[in-house]
Backbone as a ProteinNet text record, in pm:
[ID]
protein_1_A
[PRIMARY]
MSEIKFTLTDVEYLIDLREDHSMVLITPQLKVYSLINQALIGEVLLDGMDMIPSFKVNVKVGDNSFKLRPIKVFNPLIRHPEDDDKIKFYNMELMLFADYCPPQKHQRSICITTEHVTK
[TERTIARY]
84	0	88.6	38.3	112.1	48.9	92.9	37	-105.4	-179.1	-317.3	-319.2	-394.3	-401.3	-537.3	-628.6	-759.9	-816.4	-911.2	-979.4	-1129.2	-1204	-1349.7	-1387.5	-1428.3	-1449.1	-1592.2	-1690.4	-1828.1	-1914.9	-2012.4	-2113.7	-2249.3	-2340	-2475.3	-2569.7	-2679	-2777.9	-2905.3	-2937.9	-3059.6	-3174.2	-3281.7	-3392	-3518	-3579.3	-3700.5	-3804.1	-3900.3	-4003.9	-4129.1	-4183	-4308.2	-4420.3	-4515.2	-4625.7	-4705.5	-4716.4	-4790.7	-4702.2	-4575.7	-4477.8	-4440.5	-4469.7	-4440.8	-4293.6	-4223.1	-4083.6	-4009.2	-3880.4	-3793.6	-3670.4	-3623.5	-3496.8	-3393.8	-3281.5	-3171.4	-3054.9	-3016.3	-2911.3	-2786.2	-2679	-2554.4	-2491.7	-2452.5	-2383.6	-2248.6	-2141.1	-2005.9	-1927.4	-1837.2	-1737.4	-1601.5	-1512.6	-1380.1	-1276	-1168.3	-1053.6	-946.1	-894.2	-795.6	-665.4	-555.2	-423.5	-381.6	-446.6	-413.3	-542.3	-535.9	-646.7	-643.7	-757.6	-759.1	-900.8	-910.3	-1038.2	-1050.7	-1167.5	-1196.4	-1301.5	-1287.6	-1383.2	-1449.3	-1578.2	-1646	-1767.3	-1826.8	-1951.1	-2029.5	-2161	-2249.1	-2330.5	-2332.1	-2410.4	-2519.9	-2635.4	-2746.9	-2778.4	-2764.4	-2782.7	-2702.8	-2580.9	-2490.4	-2510.6	-2610.4	-2635.7	-2581.5	-2516.1	-2463.4	-2578.8	-2595.4	-2702.6	-2650.1	-2528.6	-2458.1	-2329.5	-2332.3	-2224	-2086.6	-2079.8	-1950	-1973.1	-1898.3	-1908	-1768.9	-1754.2	-1626.8	-1657	-1574.4	-1590.7	-1452.7	-1443.8	-1317.5	-1318.1	-1210.1	-1197.2	-1075.2	-1081.1	-971.7	-899.9	-787.1	-712.6	-801.9	-808.4	-887.5	-1018.7	-1114.1	-1244.9	-1334.2	-1401.8	-1494.3	-1623.8	-1737	-1866.8	-1949.4	-2012.7	-2092.9	-2196.2	-2302.6	-2407.7	-2392.8	-2424.4	-2429.7	-2573.7	-2592	-2728.8	-2813.2	-2941.6	-3027.5	-3047.2	-3061.2	-3094.5	-3245.1	-3313.6	-3458.4	-3485.3	-3566.7	-3609.5	-3761.6	-3817.7	-3962.2	-4012.8	-4129.9	-4189.2	-4087.8	-4036.8	-3931	-3979.2	-3884.1	-3910.8	-3920.8	-4032.9	-4056.6	-4087.8	-4026.3	-4055.9	-4168.5	-4280.9	-4394.8	-4387.1	-4444	-4434.8	-4481	-4580.1	-4630.8	-4541.8	-4437.6	-4347.9	-4224.4	-4237.8	-4121.3	-4028.3	-4083.8	-3999	-3953.1	-3992.7	-3959.6	-3886	-3766.8	-3690.4	-3634.3	-3654.1	-3608	-3493.4	-3382.3	-3264.8	-3223.1	-3163	-3090.9	-2942.9	-2860.7	-2716.6	-2654.3	-2596	-2533.5	-2382.1	-2318.3	-2172.1	-2125	-2030.1	-1973.8	-1823.1	-1768.6	-1624.4	-1570.7	-1456.4	-1388.6	-1246.8	-1203.2	-1070	-999.8	-869.2	-786	-664.2	-599.2	-481.4	-380.4	-343.4	-235.5	-256.9	-380.9	-412.5	-500.8	-492.1	-585.5	-728.3	-825.7	-964.5	-1013.1	-1106.5	-1168.7	-1314	-1358.6	-1494	-1569.8	-1699.4	-1788	-1911.8	-1950	-2068.6	-2161.9	-2290.9	-2390.9	-2521.9	-2594.9	-2730.9	-2825.9	-2923.5	-3021.1	-3160.5	-3246.5	-3384.5	-3476.3	-3567.2	-3665.1	-3787.5	-3829	-3946	-4049.5	-4167.8	-4271.7	-4237.4	-4140.8	-4096.8	-4019.5	-3977.8	-3901.8	-3989.5	-4120.6	-4210.8	-4187.9	-4173.7	-4161.6	-4297.8	-4330.8	-4462.7	-4451.5
-117.5	0	123.9	226.1	349.5	458.5	580.7	693.4	721.9	789.7	824.5	936.9	916.5	1014.6	1082.1	1045	1110	1097.5	1186.8	1182.7	1197.2	1106.8	1115.6	1214.9	1336.4	1442	1448.6	1400.4	1405.3	1310.4	1251.2	1169	1211.1	1238.3	1274.5	1180.3	1143.8	1058.4	1139.5	1168	1241.7	1142.2	1172.2	1077.3	1134.8	1054.4	1094.4	983	1005	905.9	936.9	834.8	854.3	888.3	963.4	1007.2	889.7	780.6	663.5	569.4	607.7	534.4	398.3	374.4	243.7	227	339.9	332	456.9	437	549.5	541.2	656.4	665	723.5	656.4	703.7	730.6	857	896	939	860.2	901.3	1019.6	1120.8	1237.4	1244.9	1241.7	1234.7	1361	1390.4	1495.7	1431.2	1451.3	1389.7	1496.1	1494.9	1579.5	1487.8	1522.7	1436.7	1512.8	1444.2	1502.7	1491.1	1399.7	1378.7	1352.5	1363.7	1318.7	1167	1104.9	959.6	904.8	774.8	704.2	636.5	649.5	581.4	474.7	365.2	254.9	243.8	216	205.8	116.5	101.3	26.2	81.1	61.2	106.5	-12.6	-31.5	-138.5	-79	-142.9	-105.3	-227.7	-217.8	-331.7	-453.9	-429.3	-537	-592	-542.5	-591.5	-493.1	-543.9	-460.5	-395.5	-264.9	-195.3	-125.2	-75.7	-24.6	-105.8	-224.1	-320.6	-266.4	-185.4	-134.4	-11.7	92.3	211.2	269.6	346.1	413.1	560.3	644	787.6	849.5	941.7	1012.4	1141.2	1163.3	1286.2	1363.4	1494.1	1582.6	1630.5	1693.2	1749.7	1851.2	1842.5	1936.9	1877.7	1966.1	1924.6	1873.4	1762.7	1701.4	1669.8	1689.9	1658.3	1587.7	1477.7	1404.8	1318.5	1287.4	1198	1063.9	958.6	824.6	798.1	688.5	657.3	624.3	659	634.5	485.7	454.1	319.1	316.5	221	207.4	104.8	144.1	51.7	49.6	-67.9	-83.9	-123.8	-74.4	-98.3	-69	54.3	87	90.7	72.4	90.7	241.3	284.3	427.7	453.8	557.5	599.8	702.3	670	761.3	838.1	958.9	1040.5	968.2	880.6	809.9	692.5	663	549.4	590.2	677.2	729.7	621.6	512.2	408.6	304.1	317.1	217.1	282.3	332.3	396.6	288.1	307.9	211.2	273.1	203.5	254.9	163.5	224.5	151.5	181.8	79.8	98	108.1	224	250.1	238.8	177.4	169.1	198.2	288.3	325.9	301.7	242.6	218.7	274.6	342	396.6	343.7	307.7	252.5	327.1	338.9	392.1	300.5	302.3	216.6	233.7	123.6	117.7	206.7	237.4	317.8	236	261.9	194.4	240.3	150.9	190.6	288	372.2	462.5	420.3	414	367.9	477.1	478.4	569.6	490.3	496.9	426.8	526.2	507.2	593.2	517.1	539	487.2	599.8	567.2	668.2	619.6	714.5	685.3	753.8	678.1	733.7	775.4	900.5	948.4	1001	1026.5	1080.2	1220.9	1286.7	1419.3	1413	1294.5	1279.2	1269.3	1281.9	1274.8	1396.7	1369.5	1479.1	1499.1	1619.7	1651.1	1674.1
0	0	0	-59.8	-76.2	9.5	-13.2	60.9	16.1	101.5	71.6	-31.4	-139.8	-247.6	-257.1	-166.1	-162.3	-22	8.9	137.8	114.2	170.2	168.1	277.9	239.1	338	391.8	313.7	361.7	280.4	346.6	279.9	336.1	246.1	284.5	210.2	273.5	207.8	188.7	62	28.8	24.8	95.7	111.6	48.7	-39.1	-110.3	-94.1	-5.3	24.1	-56.3	-123.4	-197.2	-99	-149.4	-64.1	-6.8	-84.3	-35.9	47	70.3	153	95.8	-31.4	-91.6	-131.2	-147.2	-189.5	-142.6	-116.2	-83.6	-172.8	-217.1	-289.9	-194.1	-181.4	-97.9	-191.6	-203.2	-296.9	-220.1	-229.4	-163.9	-238.1	-161.9	-216.7	-146.1	-224	-168.1	-195.1	-103.7	-123.5	-100.1	-197.4	-194.8	-225.8	-149	-180.8	-237.8	-355.6	-422	-445.6	-423.6	-447.9	-594.2	-668.6	-809.8	-888.3	-1021	-1106.2	-1104.1	-1073.7	-1062.2	-1069.5	-1087.7	-1083.9	-948	-888.3	-762	-788	-719.6	-727.5	-590.7	-588.8	-459.9	-464.5	-347.1	-334.9	-216.5	-220.5	-113.2	-65.7	66.7	127.6	214.4	212.3	298.9	382.3	512.3	603.2	557.4	510.9	472.4	332.1	259.4	123.6	22	-81	-189.5	-264.1	-247.7	-317.6	-442.4	-434.7	-552	-553.7	-618.4	-606.2	-643.4	-746.4	-787	-873.3	-844.9	-927.9	-944.9	-1051.5	-1079.7	-1101.5	-1041.8	-1059.5	-1078.2	-1172.3	-1195.8	-1114.9	-1040.9	-962.8	-1010.1	-990.2	-1029.2	-903.4	-922.4	-810.2	-739.1	-607.1	-527.7	-479.8	-453.4	-401.7	-513.9	-488.1	-583.3	-508.6	-575.7	-517.7	-624.1	-587.2	-684.5	-613.5	-688.3	-639.9	-708.8	-635.6	-694.1	-736.6	-806.1	-848.4	-724.4	-728.1	-612.1	-584.7	-458.7	-414	-390.5	-453.4	-434.9	-325.8	-228.9	-123.4	-125.6	-156.1	-159.8	-22	14.3	146.2	257.4	261.9	357.8	502.6	592.8	735.2	758.8	812.5	831.6	978	1029.7	1166.4	1159.6	1222.4	1229.4	1361.1	1366.6	1487.9	1614.8	1601.4	1720.1	1762.7	1686.1	1714.1	1793.9	1889.9	1961.4	2015.5	2062.7	2121.9	2019.6	1894.2	1792.4	1675.6	1699.6	1593.6	1500.9	1372	1271.8	1193.7	1184.9	1116.5	1002.5	900.6	797.3	819.4	815.5	830.3	691.2	663.8	535	550.5	452.9	451.2	309.3	299.6	171	176.7	72.2	65	-65.3	-58.1	-175.3	-180.5	-301.6	-322.3	-435.3	-424.8	-533.6	-543.2	-659.1	-678.6	-566.9	-507.1	-409	-286.8	-254.7	-136.7	-43.3	85.8	177	147.6	157.2	130.9	237.7	200.4	296.8	312.1	437.1	467	541.5	517.6	589	628.3	755.5	802.5	870.3	846.8	911.2	917.9	1024.2	1035.8	998.4	914	874.9	912.4	938.9	978.4	876.6	818.1	724.7	805.6	790.3	862.2	764	814.4	728.4	681	742.3	698.3	566.7	523.1	399.6	274.2	289.8	175	86.3	-44	-140.4	-205.5	-222.3	-279.7	-428.7
[MASK]
+++++++++++++++++++++++++++++++++++++++++++++++++++++++++++++++++++++++++++++++++++++++++++++++++++++++++++++++++++++++

């Protein structure tokens, strides 16, 4: 393994819940700082399952921001306001790799609520 040539600086998950709650789109949005122009390879897991099995993105020197393709979840676990004691989470894991560099991982638990409905 060589020196680190990029840093995963931020990951945000944009959540778009259908009004009838039948499906949610979870779109990973990444920010990466790169020391060189390079291709990064990655994958996204939701509760341990490969949801975006493999993707490639080209980054340039400096700050880079990009969205991955949305993950569709049918019949999602939703936290309703009356469910205070029953919080439902999805565990998201994102991994990024570059040639001869240690992989960078990001993990976060997200909760889908009725506030995520898009009109």
